C-alpha positions in Angstrom: 59.7 30.0 4.3 58.0 33.3 4.9 55.2 33.8 7.4 52.7 34.2 4.6 53.9 31.0 3.0 53.6 29.2 6.3 50.0 30.5 6.6 49.1 29.4 3.1 50.6 26.0 3.8 48.6 25.6 7.0 45.4 26.5 5.1 46.3 23.9 2.4 47.0 21.3 5.1 43.7 22.1 6.8 41.8 21.7 3.5 43.5 18.4 2.8 42.7 17.2 6.3 39.0 18.0 5.8 39.0 15.8 2.7 40.3 12.8 4.5 37.6 10.3 5.4 38.2 7.9 8.2 37.6 4.5 6.5 36.4 3.0 9.8 33.7 5.7 10.2 32.8 5.4 6.6 32.3 1.7 6.8 30.2 2.1 10.0 28.0 4.6 8.2 27.6 2.3 5.2 26.6 -0.7 7.4 24.2 1.5 9.4 22.6 2.7 6.2 22.3 -0.8 4.9 20.8 -2.0 8.2 18.3 0.9 8.1 17.3 0.1 4.5 16.7 -3.5 5.3 14.6 -2.6 8.4 12.6 -0.1 6.3 11.9 -2.7 3.5 10.9 -5.3 6.1 8.4 -2.8 7.7 6.9 -1.9 4.3 6.5 -5.6 3.6 4.7 -6.1 7.0 2.4 -3.2 6.4 1.5 -4.3 2.9 0.8 -7.9 4.1 -1.0 -6.7 7.3 1.5 -8.5 9.5 1.3 -7.0 13.0 3.6 -9.1 15.1 5.6 -6.3 16.7 4.9 -2.9 18.3 6.6 -1.1 15.3 4.5 -3.1 12.8 1.3 -2.3 14.7 2.2 1.4 14.9 3.0 1.4 11.2 -0.4 -0.2 10.5 -2.2 2.6 12.5 -0.1 5.3 10.7 -1.0 3.8 7.3 -4.8 3.4 7.9 -5.3 6.4 10.1 -3.4 9.4 8.7 -4.5 11.7 11.5 -2.5 9.6 13.9 0.7 10.7 12.1 0.3 14.2 13.6 -0.7 13.3 17.2 0.8 10.7 19.6 -2.4 10.9 21.6 -4.6 9.9 18.7 -2.0 7.2 17.7 -2.1 5.8 21.3 -5.9 5.7 21.4 -6.2 4.1 18.0 -3.5 1.6 18.8 -5.3 0.6 22.0 -8.7 0.3 20.4 -7.2 -1.8 17.6 -4.6 -4.0 19.2 -5.3 -3.8 23.0 -9.1 -3.9 22.6 -9.5 -6.7 25.2 -8.7 -4.1 27.9 -10.6 -1.2 26.4 -14.4 -0.8 27.0 -15.8 1.7 24.6 -13.9 4.9 25.5 -12.9 3.7 29.0 -10.1 1.7 30.5 -10.5 0.1 34.0 -7.7 1.0 36.4 -6.7 -2.6 36.8 -6.2 -2.9 33.0 -4.2 0.3 32.6 -0.8 -1.3 33.1 -1.7 -4.0 30.6 -1.9 -1.6 27.8 1.1 -0.8 25.5 2.9 2.2 27.0 2.8 5.5 25.2 6.6 5.8 25.4 6.9 2.5 23.4 4.4 3.6 20.9 5.9 7.1 20.5 9.4 5.6 20.2 8.3 3.3 17.4 6.5 6.2 15.7 9.5 8.4 15.8 11.8 5.8 14.2 9.2 5.1 11.5 8.8 8.7 10.6 12.2 10.1 11.3 14.6 7.3 10.3 12.5 5.2 7.8 10.9 8.4 6.4 7.5 6.6 6.2 4.0 7.9 7.0 5.4 11.3 7.9 3.6 14.0 9.8 2.9 17.4 8.3 5.8 19.9 8.1 4.1 22.0 10.8 3.9 19.1 13.3 7.5 18.0 12.5 8.8 21.4 13.4 6.6 21.6 16.6 8.0 18.2 17.8 11.4 19.8 18.1 11.3 20.6 21.9 10.2 19.0 25.1 7.7 21.8 25.7 6.2 21.4 22.2 6.0 17.6 22.7 4.1 18.1 25.9 1.7 20.5 24.2 1.3 17.8 21.5 0.3 15.3 24.0 -2.5 17.6 25.2 -3.6 18.9 21.8 -7.1 18.2 20.7 -7.2 16.6 17.3 -9.4 17.2 14.3 -11.3 14.1 13.2 -9.3 11.8 11.0 -10.1 10.6 7.5 -10.9 6.9 6.8 -8.5 5.3 4.3 -9.2 3.6 1.0 -6.5 0.9 0.5 -5.7 -0.2 -3.0 -3.5 -3.1 -4.2 -2.7 -3.0 -7.9 -0.9 -5.1 -10.6 -0.5 -4.8 -14.3 -0.4 -7.1 -17.4 -0.5 -7.2 -21.2 2.8 -5.9 -22.4 2.9 -8.6 -25.1 -0.9 -9.1 -25.5 -3.6 -7.2 -27.4 -4.7 -5.3 -24.3 -2.8 -3.4 -21.6 -4.4 -4.0 -18.2 -4.2 -2.6 -14.7 -6.2 -4.4 -12.1 -6.8 -3.7 -8.4 -8.5 -4.8 -5.2 -10.0 -2.1 -3.0 -10.7 -2.1 0.7 -12.9 0.6 2.3 -11.6 0.2 5.9 -8.5 -1.0 7.6 -10.1 -3.8 9.6 -11.5 -5.4 6.4 -7.9 -5.7 5.1 -6.8 -7.4 8.3 -9.8 -9.8 8.4 -9.2 -11.1 4.9 -5.4 -11.2 5.5 -6.0 -13.4 8.5 -8.4 -15.7 6.6 -5.8 -16.2 3.9 -3.1 -16.8 6.4 -5.2 -19.5 8.1 -6.0 -21.1 4.8 -2.3 -21.2 3.9 -1.5 -22.8 7.3 -4.2 -25.4 7.0 -3.5 -26.4 3.4 0.3 -26.0 3.5 0.1 -23.9 0.3 3.1 -21.6 0.6 3.5 -20.7 -3.1 2.7 -17.3 -4.6 -0.8 -17.1 -6.0 -0.2 -16.4 -9.7 -2.6 -16.8 -12.6 0.2 -18.1 -14.9 0.9 -20.9 -12.4 -2.6 -22.4 -12.4 -2.6 -26.0 -13.4 -4.9 -29.1 -13.2 -3.0 -30.1 -10.1 -3.5 -26.9 -8.1 -6.6 -25.2 -9.5 -8.8 -26.5 -6.7 -6.6 -24.6 -4.2 -7.2 -21.4 -6.3 -11.0 -22.1 -6.2 -10.7 -22.2 -2.4 -9.1 -18.8 -2.4 -11.9 -17.6 -4.6 -14.4 -18.9 -2.0 -12.6 -17.1 0.9 -12.7 -13.8 -1.0 -16.3 -14.2 -2.1 -17.4 -14.9 1.5 -16.0 -11.5 2.4 -17.2 -9.7 -0.8 -19.0 -7.0 1.1 -15.6 -5.8 2.3 -13.8 -5.7 -1.1 -14.3 -4.7 -4.7 -12.2 -5.2 -7.8 -11.5 -2.6 -10.4 -9.7 -2.7 -13.7 -9.0 -0.5 -16.7 -7.7 -1.6 -20.1 -6.5 -0.1 -23.4 -5.5 -1.6 -26.8 -1.8 -1.9 -26.9 -1.5 -1.4 -30.6 -0.2 2.1 -31.5 1.6 2.7 -28.2 5.4 2.7 -28.3 5.9 3.0 -24.5 3.8 0.3 -22.8 5.1 1.2 -19.4 4.1 4.8 -19.6 0.6 3.8 -20.8 0.3 1.4 -17.9 1.3 4.1 -15.4 -1.4 6.4 -17.0 -3.9 3.6 -16.7 -3.2 3.2 -13.0 -3.7 7.0 -12.5 -7.1 6.9 -14.3 -8.2 3.8 -12.5 -7.5 5.4 -9.1 -9.3 8.7 -10.0 -12.3 6.9 -11.5 -12.4 4.5 -8.6 -12.4 7.3 -6.0 -15.2 9.1 -7.9 -17.2 6.0 -8.2 -16.9 5.0 -4.5 -17.9 8.5 -3.5 -20.9 8.7 -5.9 -22.1 5.3 -4.8 -22.0 6.3 -1.1 -19.8 3.4 -0.2 -16.7 5.6 0.5 -17.7 9.2 0.5 -15.0 11.9 0.7 -13.1 13.3 2.5 -10.9 10.3 2.6 -7.3 9.2 2.4 -5.9 6.7 -0.1 -3.1 4.2 0.4 -1.8 2.5 -2.7 0.4 -0.6 -3.0 1.7 -1.8 -6.4 3.6 -4.8 -7.6 7.3 -3.8 -8.1 8.7 -3.5 -11.7 12.1 -2.0 -12.6 13.5 0.1 -9.8 14.0 3.3 -12.0 10.5 3.1 -13.4 9.0 2.5 -10.0 10.7 5.6 -8.6 9.5 7.7 -11.5 6.0 6.2 -11.3 5.7 6.8 -7.6 6.8 10.4 -7.8 4.6 11.2 -10.8 1.6 9.5 -9.4 1.9 11.3 -6.1 1.9 14.7 -7.9 -0.9 13.8 -10.2 -3.2 12.5 -7.5 -2.6 15.6 -5.4 -3.5 17.7 -8.4 -6.6 15.6 -9.0 -7.6 16.0 -5.4 -7.7 19.8 -5.9 -9.3 19.8 -9.4 -11.7 16.8 -9.1 -12.4 16.3 -5.4 -12.3 19.8 -3.8 -9.1 18.9 -2.0 -10.9 16.1 -0.1 -8.6 13.2 -1.2 -5.5 12.9 0.9 -2.7 10.9 -0.6 -1.6 8.8 2.4 1.1 6.6 0.8 2.2 5.1 -2.5 4.6 2.1 -2.2 5.9 -0.6 -4.6 6.5 -4.0 -3.2 7.3 -7.5 -4.4 4.1 -9.4 -4.8 5.6 -12.6 -3.3 5.1 -11.1 0.2 1.6 -9.7 -0.3 -1.5 -11.9 -0.9 -3.6 -8.9 -2.0 -1.3 -8.0 -4.9 -1.5 -11.7 -5.8 -5.3 -11.4 -5.8 -5.0 -8.5 -8.1 -2.9 -10.7 -10.4 -5.6 -13.4 -10.4 -8.1 -10.7 -11.3 -6.2 -9.2 -14.2 -5.1 -12.7 -15.3 -8.7 -13.7 -15.5 -9.6 -10.6 -17.4 -6.7 -10.9 -19.8 -7.6 -14.5 -20.5 -11.2 -13.5 -21.4 -10.2 -10.4 -23.4 -7.7 -12.2 -25.5 -9.7 -15.3 -26.2 -13.0 -16.1 -28.0 -15.7 -15.5 -25.3 -17.8 -18.2 -26.8 -15.1 -20.8 -26.3 -15.9 -23.1 -23.4 -12.5 -24.5 -22.8 -12.0 -26.8 -19.8 -8.4 -25.7 -19.4 -7.7 -25.0 -15.7 -6.9 -21.3 -16.5 -10.1 -20.9 -18.5 -12.2 -22.6 -15.8 -10.8 -20.3 -13.1 -11.1 -17.2 -15.2 -14.8 -17.8 -15.9 -15.4 -18.7 -12.2 -13.7 -15.6 -10.9 -15.4 -13.2 -13.3 -18.8 -14.7 -13.1 -18.7 -15.1 -9.3 -18.2 -11.3 -9.0 -20.8 -10.4 -11.6 -18.7 -9.8 -14.7 -20.1 -10.7 -18.2 -17.4 -12.7 -19.8 -19.3 -12.4 -23.2 -19.0 -8.6 -23.0 -15.4 -8.1 -21.9 -14.6 -5.3 -24.4 -17.4 -3.2 -22.9 -17.4 -1.0 -19.8 -18.9 -2.9 -16.9 -20.0 -1.4 -13.6 -21.2 -3.6 -10.7 -21.2 -3.7 -6.9 -18.1 -5.9 -6.7 -16.4 -5.4 -10.1 -15.8 -2.4 -12.3 -14.1 -2.8 -15.7 -13.3 0.4 -17.6 -11.8 1.2 -21.0 -9.5 4.1 -21.9 
């Protein structure tokens, strides 16, 4: 064989060697990716359900409700301390004897780095991600003075009506992060005391459990100053793609909701928004999340002078999140009233709960087809 032929053969051998994948390494990478995906899904579930039982879960809670903390470990540390180590913080001061009781910055920053870099959640801006590349830049980041952060609107949403007269999207809104936590804790205590572990679902209301659902209604109503319910509906007839219409309804619900909260003075802009929606089909959820992100960012510029920051949009199984279950109870109650004679005074458990839910929060069950705007409930048509 000639020298040229030897060279060509060597090149072919080299190319072939590059294509060979070590099966052991490949399997390790697959297992690592699966482990990371499970960890990410678990963290999303904890954030959605306001479970803060570990340092990473607490860090994720701060990153979700305080977007400015995503760009600054100093702000993250201070917000973390004020929220989760508050027993050792007095105003803006920490006594020396309490300093070592606080969660260390290294532990907080390590959790933040994994959440942002490996789980790809609550990411910092591109500028900050580039600046965090060197030790010197990280040190400058520690000493950097932050701009004031935006408060966060938190919205949990669900949908209904694919086989009914009306397509519905309903939601529960929180104006501040601590309000979310307080209601989550109240519901957790109720579940512990009553032993009620099932998912709260309107379709599951029966004569045997309706009293438990009324107890949940009382818990929410007692904290009604912290929450509001918003829904939007459209007649299903004439639409060939109900899923697309429901996705459109969610977008309009969010834009109208932000505008209403700003105009009322309850949640004035600038502000961030964090959205959690009950999971549907995976392919549809991916498309919906991507489209909704783009549409909300465009609406921020065109409708809100770029004062609405899209913090996060996530889909999650409602089984793990009481607040999405509350949204289900809300739209289930609306759907029951919209699709039945309003003058009918049935004593069926679902009808009793539907009337109680809507009337408790100031909704006229005899005028369900009309727009209704109140302090605690807003029902729009499209």
